[in-house]
N, C-alpha and C positions, 0 to 999 in steps of 0.2 A: 589545492591540499585534497589527496585523492578518497573517496568514503574507506579504499582498502584498504588507505596511509591512519585515517582518523580510529576504524578498528582497531587496528595494530599498536596505536598508546593505550587506546582503549583497555584493553587486553590486557600490555604488560601495564595498568592502572589498580584494574581487578585483582590480577597478579599480585600485584605488595598487598593488593584490601582485604586481599581473603577473600570474594566475595563469588564464593561460587556458584551462584546462581548468575551474573552477570556473565562471568567468562560464559559459563557456559550456552549464555546466548548471542555474543557476542563473535565466539567460535565458529557457533552455529550460521550467520550470516555471513563472514568472511567464506566459513567453504562453501555457499550457495554461489559468493562473489563468485569465487576457484574457480570454481565449477566452470558456470558460468562462460566466464573465458578462456579454458581449458576447452570448451565445444568452439566456440566462435573462433581460436588459437592465435585471442588478440589480446590488449587488453579491454577491457568495454570504459567507452565513455560515460560522463555522466549520467547520462538519460535512460542505459540499460542500467547505469547502478542502482535506476531509480526502479525497475521493474518488478528487478533481482527483490528491490523491500520488499516494494508491491502486493507483491509474491508472499514473503513469507510474514508479513502483516495481516492478506487473507487465511492464510493456510491459520493462522492463528484464532483470527475471528471465527474461522469455520467451525474448529476445532473445540472453542467457547460453550458453540453453539447449541454441539453434539453432546461435550459434557456436561455444562449446565443443564437440558433434556433430562439425562442419562439421573441426574443428582448425585454428581461427584465432585460436591462442593469444595474437596480437595485440589482435585487437576482443574479443577477453573479458578482461583487463587494459582494458582502459579503460572499459568497463561492473561492471567490479569496482570501479572510481575513481566513477563514477555515480552507483556505488551506494549507496556510505561516504555522498557526500552529499544526494545526494535521501534519507536515511534516519536525517541529522544533522536535520530537520525533521516527521520521522513522529514518532509516541505511543511509549510502551516498547511493546517487543511483549511477548508473554500466552508464558509458560514451555505448555510442554505437561502441568503436575499443572494450574493453573490454566482451561485451553482446559478436560483435558478434569472439570474443577470444574463447568464454564458445563454444558458437552453435555449434562450426565449431570443438570442440573436444569434443564435441556429436555428428557429423555427423558421426564423425570417428571413438570412441569408437563402436559406431552401427552397425556401417557399410550401413550408412544412403544410398538411392541412387535413391530413386526415394517417394513421399508425401504417398505415402503406409506406409510409414518408417515415418512416421510426428510425432507421438503417440510415437514408443520411444525417437523420440528426443527428444519429450517436456516433456517424464518423465524426463530425464534424467539431463536437464538444468531447470525445475520449482525450481526441491528443492537447486540448489545451488545458483538460482538470486530470491528467495523470501524476499519479502520487499523493493525488490531496484532494481524492474524492474518495469516498466507498462508491466503485461504478454500481451496486447494489441501486447505494439512493441517488445517484444518476438515471438507472432507469426507470426508477418511480416516481420522477420528476420529470423527465420525456414521458411519459406513457401520460401523463396526469397533463401538462401546459400542452401535449397537443391533442388530446381529447373534450 
C-alpha cells in the first residue's frame, strides 16, 4: 500500500469521525505528495514519498521553534498536534546511539580526520538516515565526532 493510498484511507476515517484537525493535516500531506508527483510527471517511489514527508515534518518543527520564541502558545499547541499526526507516517526514528554508530562507520570509511572531511561524511550518512533522523542532529553529531 502506497503512502497516498494510506492517506486516502485515513482521510475517509477522519471525515467519518469529524476530526477536523487530523483531516486538515492529512489533506496537506496528500497535497504535498500530489504536487511532487505533478512536478515529476510520474508517481513517487517510497523513498521520494519519505522525502516529502520529511520536508513536511521539518517545516512544522521550524515553525514550532519560531512560534515558541514569539510566545504564541496557541499556535505551538496546534503545531504539536500536527507533528504527532505527521510522525505516524514517518519511519521509526534512530536513537542517538544508533546514529553515533552510523556516523562513526562513515568517518572510518571515508578516513575523515578533520572538518575538511565533513562533506564526505555527511554524504555517506544522510542517505542512510533519510527520514529516520533529524538533519540538524546528524549535523551536530558529525561535527562532534570528527573533531
